[in-house]
N, C-alpha and C positions, 0 to 999 in steps of 0.2 A: 504494500500500500504506500503510495507516494504522499509527500507532505501536502500536496494539493488536494487530496481526496479525504483528508482528516484534519482535525484541528492541530495547530502547531503546538508542540510541547517543548520542554526544556532541552531535550536531546536534540531536536531540530535546531533550536537556537544556538546551542553550543557548536553543532556541526557547521552551521552557516558562519559563525564567528571564527571558528578554526580555519576554515577555508579562506576567509577574508584576511585574517591576520597573517597567514602564511603567504598569501598572494602579495600583500602590501608591505609587510615588514621583514619576513624571513623567507624569501624565495628559495634560498639554498636548501631548506627543509623539504621542498617538493621533490628534489632528486636524491638527497642523501638520507632522508628520514630524520627522526628526532627521538628523544628519549621521553620516558614518563616524567622525568624531572623537568625537561623542557616544556612538556604539555602543561604541567602544574604551575610552573614559575614564570614562563615566558609567553606561552600561547593562550592558555585559558585560566589565568590566575583568578582566584575567587573574587578579589577586590574589584576586578574589571568585568569579568563575565557575569557577575550577579546582576548587573544593570540591565542585561538583556533577557534575564530569566523571568518567567511568570512569578515564581516564588524565589526571591533573592536570598533565601536563608542558606547557611553553610551546609545543612543536612541535605537540602535539595540539590545543591551544587555537587556534593560528594556522590550522591546517588546517580545523578546525570553523568558524571565523569565515569563512574563504574559501568554504567550502561554503555557508554561510548567505547570504553576499553574492552567490554565483554564481546564486542562484535555486533551488537544490536544495530540493525539497519545497515550493516556493512560500511560504516564510515571510515573506520581505522583498520589497517592491517596490523596484527599483533601476534606474538607468540601464542600458540595454542594453550600452553600452561597458564599464561597470564589471563587469557580469556576465561578459562575454566575457574581460576581463582576469583575473578571478578564475579562470575555467575554464582559461585558459592557464597561470596560476601553479600551479594544482593538478596540471597535467600534468607539472610539473617534480619532480625528486627531493626537493628541500627548499623547498617553497613558504613564503613569508612575506607578511605584510600590507604590508611595505615595497614590494612589487611593485605595489601599487595605491594608493600614497600620493597620486598626482596627482588622485585622486577624493575627497580628504579632506572636501571641502565638498559633495559630492553629497548630495541629499536622498533619504533612505530612508523607506519606510513599512512599518508592520507590517500584514501581510495575515492575515485570519482567514476560515476556511471553516466553513460550517454542516453539513458532512458530505456535502453534495451538490455541492460545488465552488462554491457561491455565496458571495459575500462580503457585506460590509455587515451584520454581525451584532453584537448587543449581547453584551459579555463582562462578567460580573459576578464579583466575588470570591466564591469558594466558602467555606463555613463552615470553621473551623479544626478542628472536632471530627472525629476519625478515624472515628467510628461513624455519621456523617451518611449518610443514604440518598439525599441529593440528588445528589451527584456529587463527583468528585475536584477539589480546589481547583487542581490544576496543569493537567490536560488536559480537565476537564469530563466525563470518562467516568462512566457510571452505576456506583455501588458496589452490591455485593450487598445485598439487603434481608434484614433479620433476623439479620445477623451482623456482628461487628466486623471491619473491614478495617484492617490495619496498613499494607499496601502496596496501591497502586492496581493492579487487575488489568489495566489498559490501558496505563499508562505506567511502572509499576513503582516510582514514587517513594514514599518513606516518608511516610505521612499523619500520623504521630505527631510529626513535626518541622515547624518553620517557621523563617523567618528574621526577625531583627530588621529592621524597616524603616529603621532608622538606620545600623546598622553591619554588617548581614548575618550576625551570629553565629547559629549554629543554636540554636533554642529548642525545648523541649518544647511540645506544642500547648496545654497548660493554663496555661503561664506568662503572667503579666500584665506583667512587666518583663524587660528584657534583663539577663543576668548579666554582660555585658561593659561596656556603656555606661550602663545604668540607665534607658534610655528606655522609654516605654510600648511594649509589644509589639502593642497593638491598632492596627488600620488601619481607617479608615472604609470602609464598603461603598459606594464611589462607582462606579456603573456607567460603563463606557467605551463609546464608539461608535467602532469601528475600521472604517474603510472602505478599500477597495482603490483605489489611485490608479494610473492607467495608466502603465506604464514606457516 
């Protein structure tokens, strides 16, 4: 089931954020992979990721992270033992990432699908203008032609906002500089090649 045919949940939100952060800030991770430590501290740290989650609490973030690592929805490629450990942790009443710390240096890979289950696709940053007819900058879903879309009809994310590439402050789509850190809000359109690596 795609994110377009069900309501968006925290796992979807983390997956979209992960893809965006890799594309904009850490393009080297698309080809070389990254560790669980990178995922927690650089790519999806709680203090930043919680802003995009429906429930911004630490427990919800840890549960969503474990779901991501467990292979749910096939977003991340990970070691089979790590996936199993995450599934076991999720079966407990209060799962935490501490339960899988022994896999901290395990190499993870971002998996991308072209809609038919095939991987090895090019992912390019989408335009920041909300009225663009090309597609949603978060999920790539086609936006309605001839009308201004404030929210994506597929993933539900606000197309009038974006995040500062330096500090992740929420910015209006037309702003050129961040109101928090003053850095340029523009990000170069550098395409990424994301390939699936066997787990």
